[in-house]
Steps between C-alpha positions, in 0.01 A plus 500: 500500500730611779753288690621563858761337715322434832529367855813355654738616216403861545523470887851340489624742242405786741673314785801449270474125543561252224197441292443127449158486326342756282115493466305718268146625474334570165229762486247533219556167335300175455603138495480502119734802491761321705473181294534706182836634624639152565444487876437143647217466754581335828238631742210277614301733716573821307686598188883479553736463208865434440696746276601319174870601549571576863244260653415762760146494627251754364148515661202686371394764744211365707264557793391228735196434723471268800241224434608228735741388774869439481775602259295389186170668595522777250358601166701712260432746229772576238295743292705730275338797689662403826750776602841458642385665823222243532742223445741632755219551753449127533857443616602422862733780618552850378876432436388222261243728329734710287582486130739641246406568141718514189587862585636378840264720688378354836129436518412504878133571570500352846811649670735202456813708461426699826440177686816350345699794624345471849564128500123415555291215378148646450198333331373663183124469565247325727488229239827379658304275742347302202817297451615316812829399332606859551547432870783265411631722220532805735683287754727376214566856377594605845755206519642621175518874576557498873858613447372825342301569818149443366198484734135432442263803512275480813184495295638219288602311812142525619374364174746206511377413862137514382579267214658252724218512741238427238642152437511555123869394490358148537363534143855547351630219293775314688745518206470883501564509875804282466639695204470831678672356807787341300553828314503689839759253642738592221481870575758691702304506824286179523437546868298812424254295298410290806516793733261701291258213463506443872433870577199521275352154591588341168648173639184341628362336184818367337782514748341437843794274607742781428288752688536288816883511466507873437289554810797369700720808544817295551448294185382803299816694594719207409324447163518867415879499571551210270287623214634859531865427521578196292654529161271270305742488208735327726885518519543133415449279193177370644252790522135393544224655293417822678130434516546149608750602765276770636199274516699221655565710809156386618610131495716596806205628696201284401446151633424206266127545509506877446745466201298224341180701533664810341656309218171334420306827503725660227597338170874463576680288239577140609869600507445794734278290729766233516779751569314696764383184672846353501641829649243499767578144597880505479620858584589409854689195373695707247605728791608199711690334215696822431577580868616157593678430166698829526583419861642159394710663221622774734599256769879495537500156635230387243285374773262228383268470787142485388599473135300188433178671594599810301564311174180308540308835522677626182424195305143484609447861379657418162290192463191688589569752232592236243828674420609209273217579250400852592799695627342837416253458785771509751687778322190720501420423868852578601499827307180614681650393837819690435290804403303474816809463721680792333191708556498429871883534527671709239835328597371158429774306306289416190809379306596254780145381524486397131860359510405263792183368328688468171761290683228286658312445171819410319590237755154336463509512122850366491387161611465288182210254505652306212811437708273366769341261256837399363590393853224244495208689668169421323132581542384614843862499628606791273317783675626427855856467374470818295374683810774364714771616261337843464505538874863395507579755231339773700692408812830511306440871438537582865693206654775335295 
């Protein structure tokens, strides 16, 4: 029985990148051999085990054969006679088809190290076309390693275009598509994911609404600028999740119907659907609230003209988002909007933006409903009085 470190760990070691996950292939062993050594089986489709101490994944060397459509349309053989070279041959790219044994010697039967040094993504074998998920994976890898100057080999680009044209991407499971996309959005260059899919025809089946936006050169340039230049970690105490922030960019460019259709096609969590929908519906209001509110605060004479309409807009947004019971919804939406604005305009005053909304929210929350009740308001009369006092509290921020 021989054990080899394989795949991404070997690739990233050669690139001198941090290695996050270590996967191993075991050659010359059976399921019974693994169980006898204390490994825990976790694989459903093929034998994968967790190491009894490190919990790292160990998979029996295997070959695979295409028998159906989609990501799951494969049969696997994990016979002890399967060689390491056969196992590596079923992998997607040459840079992912390398291994290291206990002697630290590199096993590289398909030229992965040469392609790594040349910064090229190249498919290992013609069997690459059998797994349509690889279209998304290559786009995701390019988003991760774009800063290293990687490109896709011409012959691999041709294969990717052929795979997109066949329509087999439609057979992918929606959760797999979403997971690949979310992972890509957390990479260093998320725009490259969309750009790559667009260039090879990979947006039609799952991201048709996004394709229409990218086809507009003005919008595409703006989105590229935002996704390329923004610091997703944020320089404030309110950073959005990177993948949610990068996906939310489309809420600024899709209409209600387009966003609803897209969110229904992919299995977004209810929370993400809620946040992205709220961002789509309210981002222009957030901008207006900030601009007008800051103008009132900056006015030397503290001009109050139009203030009644302004505080009504503020309160309506807060009510719509149910800030009394679910303040985190507003916080997440504002974080995404600040991320978007800072991407468009690096000098956008993020700190002032949050300070203003914190001030507005504190004024609304500072109105005590129990005090209103204590003053004799009951039943249906409570809500209008609460609202009137909240509006007054908002006005006092700007016009005392």
